[in-house]
C-alpha positions, 0 to 999 in steps of 0.5 A: 531538540525538544520532545514535541519536535522529535514526535513530529519527525517520528510521525512524519517518518512513520507516514512516509515509510507507510506510503512507500511500503503501500506504493511498493505493494500496489506495484507488486500486486499490479505486476503479479496480476498482469503476469497471472492474466498473461498466463491464464487469460480465462481467469482475468475477471477473478484475478482483477477482482482479487487485485483490486481488493488487495490494492485497496487493502494495501492503500488502507495502510497509509490511512492507518499510519496517518491516523496513528501519527497525528 
């Protein structure tokens, strides 16, 4: 295997791991947000805003990984 092939494989692995991590993070954010709204329904709007913001930041990790891998 030459160095180019190894670099491509490492980049693809980098993107895959970032996507898995981001998917897990978004799932955990949704789970905890729904749990928090269940405990305190009056705070649904601030919790929703925080969950959307956190999900967007977690998904941004994949874009950084794509940018760095290519």
